[in-house]
C-alpha positions as CSV (number, residue, x, y, z in Angstrom):
1,M,6.4,66.6,-11.3
2,T,5.6,66.1,-15.2
3,L,2.1,65.5,-16.7
4,R,1.9,62.5,-19.1
5,Q,-0.7,60.1,-20.4
6,R,-0.7,56.3,-19.7
7,L,-3.1,53.4,-20.0
8,D,-4.3,51.6,-17.0
9,Q,-6.9,49.2,-16.0
10,R,-9.3,49.5,-13.1
11,Q,-12.0,47.1,-11.6
12,V,-15.1,49.3,-10.4
13,Q,-18.7,48.4,-9.5
14,K,-20.9,50.4,-11.8
15,L,-24.7,50.2,-12.5
16,I,-25.8,49.7,-16.0
17,L,-29.4,49.7,-17.2
18,A,-29.7,47.2,-20.2
19,P,-31.9,48.8,-23.2
20,A,-34.8,46.0,-22.0
21,L,-34.7,47.4,-18.6
22,Q,-34.8,51.0,-19.6
23,Q,-37.8,50.3,-21.9
24,A,-39.6,48.6,-19.0
25,I,-39.1,51.7,-16.9
26,K,-40.2,54.3,-19.6
27,L,-43.4,52.6,-19.7
28,L,-44.5,52.7,-16.3
29,P,-45.4,56.3,-15.9
30,L,-47.2,56.5,-19.2
31,T,-51.2,57.0,-19.4
32,N,-53.3,54.9,-21.5
33,L,-53.2,57.3,-24.1
34,E,-49.3,58.0,-24.0
35,L,-49.1,53.9,-24.2
36,I,-51.3,53.8,-27.4
37,E,-48.4,56.5,-28.9
38,V,-45.9,54.0,-27.9
39,I,-47.2,51.0,-29.2
40,D,-48.2,52.7,-32.7
41,A,-44.7,53.6,-33.0
42,E,-43.4,50.1,-32.2
43,L,-45.9,48.8,-34.6
44,A,-44.7,51.2,-37.1
45,Q,-41.0,49.8,-37.0
46,N,-41.2,46.2,-36.0
47,P,-43.0,44.0,-38.3
48,M,-42.9,41.0,-35.7
49,I,-45.7,42.6,-33.6
50,E,-49.1,42.9,-35.3
51,V,-52.6,43.8,-33.7
52,E,-55.0,40.9,-33.5
53,G,-57.4,40.7,-36.6
54,E,-54.8,42.8,-38.5
55,S,-52.8,39.8,-39.4
56,L,-50.5,39.2,-42.4
57,D,-50.8,35.8,-42.6
58,R,-51.3,34.9,-46.2
59,A,-54.2,32.2,-46.5
60,A,-54.0,32.4,-50.3
61,P,-51.5,29.9,-52.1
62,E,-48.3,31.1,-53.7
63,P,-48.1,30.6,-57.3
64,G,-47.1,26.8,-58.1
65,Q,-47.5,25.9,-54.7
66,S,-49.3,22.7,-54.1
67,A,-51.7,21.8,-51.0
68,E,-48.9,19.3,-49.5
69,E,-46.5,22.4,-49.7
70,R,-49.1,24.5,-48.0
71,D,-49.7,21.7,-45.2
72,A,-45.9,21.6,-44.8
73,E,-45.6,25.1,-44.5
74,K,-48.1,25.3,-41.7
75,A,-46.6,22.5,-39.9
76,G,-43.3,24.1,-40.2
77,E,-44.5,27.2,-37.6
78,E,-42.5,26.1,-34.8
79,A,-40.5,28.4,-32.5
80,P,-37.3,30.1,-34.2
81,A,-35.0,28.3,-31.7
82,E,-35.5,24.6,-33.5
83,I,-34.1,26.2,-36.7
84,K,-30.9,25.2,-37.6
85,L,-28.4,27.4,-40.0
86,P,-26.3,26.2,-42.8
87,S,-22.6,25.3,-41.9
88,E,-21.2,26.8,-45.5
89,D,-21.7,30.2,-44.2
90,P,-18.7,30.8,-41.7
91,S,-19.4,34.4,-40.8
92,F,-22.9,33.6,-39.2
93,E,-23.1,32.1,-35.9
94,A,-26.1,30.2,-34.8
95,P,-27.9,31.4,-31.6
96,A,-27.6,29.0,-28.6
97,S,-30.2,26.5,-28.0
98,G,-31.8,29.0,-25.4
99,E,-31.9,32.0,-27.8
100,F,-35.6,32.4,-26.8
101,D,-35.8,31.2,-23.5
102,P,-38.9,29.6,-21.8
103,G,-40.0,32.8,-20.3
104,F,-40.9,34.1,-23.8
105,Q,-42.5,31.1,-25.0
106,E,-46.3,32.4,-23.8
107,Y,-45.7,35.1,-26.1
108,L,-45.1,33.1,-29.4
109,D,-48.4,31.4,-28.7
110,D,-51.1,32.3,-31.4
111,G,-53.6,32.4,-28.6
112,F,-51.5,34.5,-26.2
113,R,-53.3,37.4,-24.7
114,P,-51.4,40.2,-22.6
115,H,-52.6,40.3,-18.8
116,F,-55.8,42.4,-18.6
117,Y,-56.1,43.2,-22.2
118,E,-60.0,43.5,-23.2
119,N,-61.5,44.1,-26.9
120,R,-63.4,47.0,-26.5
121,E,-64.5,49.3,-29.2
122,A,-62.4,52.5,-29.9
123,V,-63.7,56.2,-29.3
124,S,-65.1,57.3,-32.8
125,L,-63.5,60.3,-34.3
126,E,-66.3,62.0,-34.6
127,N,-66.7,62.4,-30.9
128,T,-63.8,64.5,-30.4
129,L,-63.4,68.2,-30.2
130,S,-61.3,70.4,-32.6
131,R,-59.0,72.7,-31.1
132,A,-60.6,76.0,-29.7
133,P,-59.2,79.4,-30.8
134,S,-56.7,80.9,-28.7
135,L,-56.9,84.2,-27.3
136,W,-54.3,85.9,-29.5
137,D,-56.1,84.1,-32.7
138,H,-59.3,85.8,-31.4
139,L,-58.0,89.1,-30.9
140,D,-55.8,89.1,-33.8
141,W,-59.0,88.3,-35.9
142,Q,-60.8,91.3,-34.4
143,A,-57.8,93.5,-35.2
144,G,-57.9,92.5,-39.0
145,L,-61.7,93.7,-39.0
146,T,-60.8,97.1,-36.8
147,F,-57.6,98.4,-38.2
148,F,-57.2,99.0,-41.8
149,D,-54.1,101.3,-41.7
150,K,-50.7,99.0,-42.1
151,D,-48.8,100.8,-39.4
152,D,-51.8,100.7,-36.9
153,L,-52.4,96.8,-37.7
154,E,-48.7,96.0,-36.9
155,I,-49.0,97.9,-33.7
156,A,-52.0,96.1,-32.8
157,H,-50.1,92.9,-33.2
158,D,-47.4,93.9,-31.2
159,V,-49.9,94.8,-28.6
160,I,-51.8,91.6,-28.9
161,G,-48.6,89.5,-28.9
162,D,-47.5,91.0,-25.5
163,I,-50.6,90.2,-23.5
164,N,-50.3,87.2,-21.1
165,D,-52.8,84.5,-20.3
166,D,-54.7,86.8,-17.9
167,G,-55.2,89.3,-20.5
168,Y,-52.9,91.9,-19.2
169,L,-50.1,93.7,-21.2
170,S,-46.8,92.3,-20.0
171,S,-44.6,95.3,-20.9
172,S,-44.9,98.9,-20.4
173,V,-46.6,101.2,-23.1
174,E,-42.9,102.9,-23.5
175,E,-41.2,99.9,-24.0
176,L,-43.8,98.7,-27.0
177,A,-43.3,102.1,-28.5
178,R,-39.5,102.1,-28.5
179,L,-39.5,98.7,-30.2
180,R,-41.9,99.6,-32.8
181,G,-40.3,103.5,-33.4
182,T,-43.5,105.2,-32.5
183,T,-45.0,107.4,-29.7
184,P,-46.5,106.0,-26.4
185,E,-49.5,108.2,-27.4
186,K,-49.7,106.2,-30.5
187,V,-49.6,102.7,-29.0
188,N,-52.1,103.9,-26.0
189,E,-54.4,104.9,-28.9
190,I,-54.3,101.2,-30.5
191,R,-54.6,99.7,-26.8
192,E,-57.8,101.8,-26.2
193,K,-59.3,100.1,-29.0
194,I,-58.0,96.8,-28.3
195,K,-59.5,96.8,-24.7
196,T,-62.9,97.1,-26.3
197,F,-62.5,93.7,-28.1
198,D,-64.1,90.6,-26.8
199,P,-63.2,89.8,-23.9
200,V,-63.6,93.3,-22.7
201,G,-60.6,94.9,-20.8
202,V,-58.0,93.0,-22.2
203,G,-54.6,94.5,-22.8
204,S,-55.0,96.6,-19.9
205,L,-52.1,97.5,-17.6
206,N,-53.8,96.5,-14.2
207,L,-56.7,95.2,-12.4
208,R,-58.0,99.2,-11.9
209,E,-57.7,99.7,-15.6
210,A,-59.3,96.3,-16.8
211,W,-62.7,96.9,-14.5
212,L,-63.1,100.3,-15.4
213,A,-63.0,99.6,-18.7
214,Q,-65.8,97.0,-18.2
215,M,-67.6,99.3,-16.6
216,D,-67.8,101.4,-19.8
217,Y,-68.5,98.9,-21.8
218,L,-71.2,97.6,-19.9
219,Q,-72.4,101.4,-19.2
220,I,-72.5,101.0,-15.3
221,Q,-73.3,104.4,-13.8
222,D,-72.7,103.5,-10.1
223,D,-70.6,106.5,-8.9
224,V,-69.5,104.6,-5.7
225,A,-68.5,101.4,-7.5
226,R,-66.3,103.3,-9.8
227,A,-64.8,105.3,-6.8
228,I,-64.0,101.9,-5.1
229,V,-62.3,100.5,-8.1
230,A,-60.4,103.7,-9.1
231,N,-59.6,104.8,-5.6
232,H,-59.8,102.0,-3.0
233,L,-58.9,98.7,-4.5
234,P,-56.3,98.1,-1.8
235,L,-59.0,98.2,0.9
236,L,-61.2,96.1,-1.0
237,E,-58.6,93.4,-1.6
238,K,-58.3,93.2,2.2
239,S,-62.1,93.1,3.1
240,D,-61.6,96.0,5.2
241,Y,-65.1,97.2,4.9
242,V,-65.0,99.7,7.6
243,Q,-62.0,101.8,6.8
244,L,-64.1,101.7,3.1
245,S,-67.0,102.7,4.8
246,R,-65.3,105.6,6.1
247,A,-63.5,106.6,3.1
248,L,-66.5,107.0,1.2
249,N,-68.6,108.3,3.7
250,I,-71.4,106.1,3.6
251,P,-72.9,103.6,6.0
252,M,-71.8,99.8,5.8
253,S,-75.4,98.7,4.8
254,E,-75.0,100.5,1.3
255,I,-71.5,99.1,0.5
256,R,-72.5,95.4,0.0
257,D,-74.6,96.4,-3.3
258,H,-71.7,97.9,-4.6
259,I,-69.5,95.3,-3.8
260,D,-71.9,92.8,-5.4
261,L,-71.7,94.8,-8.7
262,I,-67.7,94.7,-8.6
263,K,-68.1,90.8,-8.1
264,G,-69.7,90.5,-11.4
265,L,-66.7,92.1,-13.2
266,D,-64.0,89.7,-14.7
267,P,-60.8,90.1,-13.0
268,A,-58.7,88.3,-15.7
269,P,-60.4,88.7,-18.9
270,G,-58.4,86.6,-20.9
271,R,-58.9,83.3,-18.7
272,K,-62.2,83.0,-20.9
273,Y,-59.9,81.9,-23.8
274,T,-56.5,80.9,-22.1
275,G,-57.9,79.1,-18.9
276,E,-57.6,75.8,-18.2
277,K,-59.6,73.4,-20.2
278,T,-61.7,70.9,-18.6
279,T,-60.2,67.6,-18.5
280,Y,-62.4,64.6,-18.2
281,V,-59.9,61.8,-16.5
282,V,-60.4,58.3,-17.6
283,P,-59.4,56.0,-14.5
284,D,-56.8,53.5,-15.2
285,I,-57.7,51.2,-12.3
286,I,-61.5,50.4,-11.3
287,I,-62.1,48.9,-7.8
288,T,-65.8,47.7,-7.2
289,K,-67.1,45.4,-4.1
290,E,-68.7,42.0,-4.6
291,G,-69.7,40.9,-1.3
292,D,-67.0,41.4,1.2
293,D,-64.2,41.3,-1.2
294,W,-62.8,44.1,-3.4
295,K,-62.3,43.5,-7.1
296,I,-59.4,45.2,-9.0
297,E,-59.6,45.4,-12.7
298,L,-57.1,47.7,-14.9
299,N,-59.0,49.6,-17.4
300,N,-57.2,49.0,-20.7
301,E,-60.0,50.4,-23.0
302,G,-58.7,51.4,-26.5
303,L,-55.5,49.6,-26.1
304,P,-54.9,47.2,-28.8
305,R,-54.4,43.4,-28.3
306,L,-50.8,42.4,-29.6
307,R,-49.2,39.3,-30.8
308,I,-46.2,37.9,-32.5
309,S,-46.9,37.9,-36.2
310,P,-47.3,34.3,-37.5
311,Y,-46.4,35.4,-41.2
312,Y,-43.0,36.9,-40.0
313,R,-42.3,33.7,-37.9
314,R,-42.5,31.6,-41.0
315,L,-40.3,34.1,-43.0
316,L,-37.8,33.8,-40.1
317,A,-37.6,29.9,-40.4
318,R,-37.3,30.3,-44.2
319,A,-34.5,32.8,-43.7
320,A,-32.5,30.6,-41.5
321,Q,-32.2,28.3,-44.4
322,D,-30.5,30.3,-47.1
323,Q,-30.8,33.9,-46.2
324,P,-28.4,34.7,-42.8
325,D,-28.3,38.4,-43.3
326,A,-32.3,38.2,-43.5
327,Y,-32.5,35.8,-40.2
328,R,-30.1,38.3,-38.3
329,F,-32.6,41.2,-39.0
330,L,-35.6,39.0,-38.2
331,V,-34.2,37.3,-35.1
332,D,-33.4,41.2,-33.9
333,K,-36.8,41.9,-34.2
334,M,-38.1,39.1,-32.7
335,K,-36.0,39.8,-29.6
336,K,-37.2,43.2,-29.4
337,A,-40.8,42.4,-30.0
338,L,-40.7,39.8,-27.0
339,W,-39.2,42.1,-24.8
340,F,-41.5,44.8,-25.5
341,L,-44.6,42.3,-25.0
342,R,-42.6,41.5,-21.7
343,S,-42.6,45.2,-20.6
344,L,-46.2,45.9,-21.2
345,D,-46.9,42.5,-19.2
346,Q,-44.6,43.6,-16.5
347,R,-46.0,46.9,-16.5
348,N,-49.6,46.0,-15.9
349,K,-48.6,43.5,-13.2
350,T,-46.7,46.3,-11.2
351,I,-49.7,48.6,-11.7
352,F,-51.9,45.8,-10.5
353,K,-49.7,45.1,-7.4
354,V,-49.6,48.8,-6.3
355,A,-53.5,49.0,-6.6
356,Q,-53.8,45.7,-4.7
357,F,-52.0,46.9,-1.7
358,I,-53.5,50.4,-1.6
359,V,-57.0,48.8,-1.6
360,N,-56.0,46.5,1.3
361,K,-54.4,49.3,3.1
362,Q,-57.5,51.2,2.7
363,K,-60.7,49.3,2.9
364,A,-61.8,51.5,5.8
365,F,-61.7,54.5,3.5
366,F,-63.3,53.0,0.7
367,D,-66.0,51.6,3.0
368,K,-66.8,54.7,5.4
369,G,-65.1,57.7,3.8
370,L,-62.1,60.3,4.6
371,D,-62.3,60.0,8.5
372,D,-60.8,56.4,8.0
373,I,-58.2,57.1,5.7
374,K,-54.8,55.9,6.7
375,P,-51.2,57.4,6.0
376,L,-49.1,55.7,3.6
377,T,-45.7,56.4,1.8
378,L,-43.9,55.0,-1.2
379,M,-41.4,53.5,0.8
380,E,-43.9,51.5,2.5
381,I,-45.6,49.7,-0.5
382,A,-42.1,49.6,-2.2
383,Q,-41.1,47.3,0.4
384,E,-44.2,45.4,0.5
385,I,-44.1,44.6,-3.3
386,G,-40.5,44.0,-3.5
387,V,-39.4,46.9,-5.9
388,H,-37.3,50.4,-5.7
389,E,-39.2,53.5,-4.3
390,S,-38.8,55.2,-7.5
391,T,-40.5,52.4,-9.3
392,V,-43.8,52.9,-7.1
393,G,-43.3,56.9,-7.9
394,R,-43.3,56.0,-11.8
395,V,-46.5,53.5,-11.2
396,V,-48.5,56.3,-9.2
397,A,-47.5,59.1,-11.7
398,N,-50.6,60.4,-13.8
399,K,-52.7,57.5,-12.6
400,Y,-56.2,57.7,-11.3
401,I,-58.3,54.9,-9.5
402,L,-62.2,55.0,-9.4
403,T,-63.6,54.0,-6.2
404,P,-67.0,53.9,-4.6
405,Q,-65.8,57.4,-2.7
406,G,-65.1,58.8,-6.3
407,V,-62.3,58.9,-8.7
408,F,-58.8,60.0,-7.1
409,A,-55.3,60.2,-8.1
410,L,-53.1,57.4,-6.9
411,K,-50.9,60.1,-5.5
412,Y,-53.8,61.2,-3.2
413,F,-53.4,58.1,-1.0
414,F,-49.8,58.9,-0.3
415,H,-49.4,61.6,2.2
416,K,-47.8,62.3,5.4
417,S,-48.8,61.1,9.0
418,L,-48.8,62.8,12.0
419,P,-48.5,61.3,15.6
420,G,-51.9,61.4,17.7
421,T,-51.9,61.6,21.4
422,Y,-51.6,57.9,22.1
423,G,-48.8,57.0,19.5
424,E,-51.0,56.4,16.8
425,E,-50.4,57.5,13.2
426,V,-52.9,60.0,11.7
427,S,-53.2,61.2,8.3
428,S,-52.8,64.7,7.2
429,L,-55.7,64.4,5.0
430,R,-58.1,63.6,8.1
431,I,-56.7,66.6,9.8
432,K,-57.3,68.9,6.8
433,E,-61.1,67.3,6.6
434,K,-61.4,68.0,10.3
435,I,-59.9,71.7,10.0
436,K,-62.4,72.5,7.0
437,K,-65.6,70.8,9.3
438,L,-64.7,72.9,12.2
439,V,-64.3,76.5,9.9
440,D,-67.5,75.4,8.3
441,C,-69.4,74.9,11.6
442,E,-67.7,78.0,13.4
443,D,-69.6,81.1,14.8
444,S,-69.4,83.5,11.9
445,A,-69.4,86.3,14.2
446,N,-66.4,85.0,16.0
447,P,-64.5,82.9,13.6
448,L,-61.9,80.2,14.9
449,S,-58.3,81.4,15.1
450,D,-55.5,79.1,14.0
451,I,-54.9,78.7,17.8
452,E,-58.3,77.8,18.7
453,I,-58.5,75.3,15.9
454,G,-55.5,73.7,17.2
455,D,-56.8,73.4,20.7
456,L,-60.2,71.6,19.5
457,L,-58.1,69.3,17.4
458,A,-56.2,68.4,20.6
459,K,-59.2,67.4,22.3
460,E,-59.6,64.7,19.7
461,N,-56.3,63.5,20.2
462,L,-54.7,65.4,17.2
463,K,-52.1,67.7,18.9
464,I,-50.4,69.8,16.1
465,A,-48.8,73.1,15.9
466,R,-50.4,76.3,15.2
467,R,-48.2,76.9,12.3
468,T,-49.1,73.3,10.8
469,V,-52.8,74.4,11.3
470,A,-51.9,77.5,9.3
471,K,-50.3,75.7,6.5
472,Y,-53.2,73.5,6.2
473,R,-55.8,76.1,6.4
474,M,-53.8,77.8,3.4
475,Q,-53.8,74.7,1.4
476,L,-57.6,74.1,2.1
477,K,-57.8,78.1,0.7
478,I,-59.6,79.1,3.5
479,E,-59.1,82.7,4.5
480,P,-57.8,84.1,8.2
481,S,-60.0,84.4,11.0
482,H,-60.0,88.3,10.8
483,I,-60.9,88.5,6.9
484,R,-63.5,85.9,7.7
485,K,-65.0,88.2,10.2
486,R,-65.0,91.3,8.1
487,K,-67.2,89.4,5.7
488,S,-69.5,87.9,8.3
489,I,-70.0,91.7,9.8
490,M,-70.7,92.7,6.0
491,E,-73.0,90.0,5.8
492,E,-75.2,91.1,8.9
493,R,-75.3,94.7,8.0
494,A,-76.5,94.2,4.6
């Protein structure tokens, strides 16, 4: 059998996303800040779109233009679909009479306002913060004030550059020495000085070394605390205070003071500069209760109010008479502008539909709290509002809602359901809240095991497996029962 090339035709079904649909999909998951960047980019490249209040409309008369001509020009501000093209240009085809279909006519209206947009004052530039120095910038600045020898400074830069976000050295001293072409002793000498920089302990190889460096800097003379850090960290990590007491040959009642001193040390010195910054959430949706009804409002604060530029619409009308190339360009920009405005409008409508369904589903939660929250899935809301599940996923991404119960991410309301004893669906969030309450109210001397928590939940018609209890307990960052018991014994003997 020989291989050869040939041409043939096949008829297949294929899903192709039009550019306008791709644009609408990309706008869905954007936050308000990201949407502002997209709008600014569109304003920069499309003259047909303008921000209200920044119109390019030319009120002043052109040279030699009479009042009658100005009035005729204003009267000629009609939709481009009514413009006729010159017949002497055979290379140019006029658009069909429905070039701008009736669905776009509202965007051509000078009084058009995209849905939900409000004119609010933007945040002042003086109220924004500058970038805080990073950990490595801070250490490099201190190294420049400490090391005056060129070789020492280069080694210090290598060590600082290998420090991770927690403040620990990522590579071994031997590896750094080999890369720099020096001895491990020289690298250690530089590293010991770096450990005294702010934050103290940065550049350490492990937790033991970081805490000992901090004790030296703070001049802590507690020999027991030093012994715990130097020789018994594994017992401290497991909260095994009984074995720790035996190893140190001191009573349990004395250990607490030494452990409290150790708790004052920083286990991750680099987090002071590289830790997550406080993020202030701006809700995208605001719901308030007015009487017995819930009011839903999209928070479009800071978003500009857009419209089609009347000035460029007049240019489009003029270009249709004797400038076919300019007319093609402006028609293309007009189509893109109309699709962009429609995509923004459709984005707001979709977000509003999702928010409305969540509010209708979770009215009991907004009124009473977490005990009355109901399970909800993306598929359920997608079928209700008539969109694909992935569309709902894009809508809830990075969006927040302000409710009487607080500010929540939209993803918070989408969680699994577990069957109750009588066949009803129970939210996993409700079960987690009950587990937390059971642990908070337990006898500290006899903490509840995962099996006992499961038995107590079963008495409330919430029958779940022990491994599910353990999984939810870990998600709540609650320690196992034996660790909680050890800490309770320490509290009692203190």
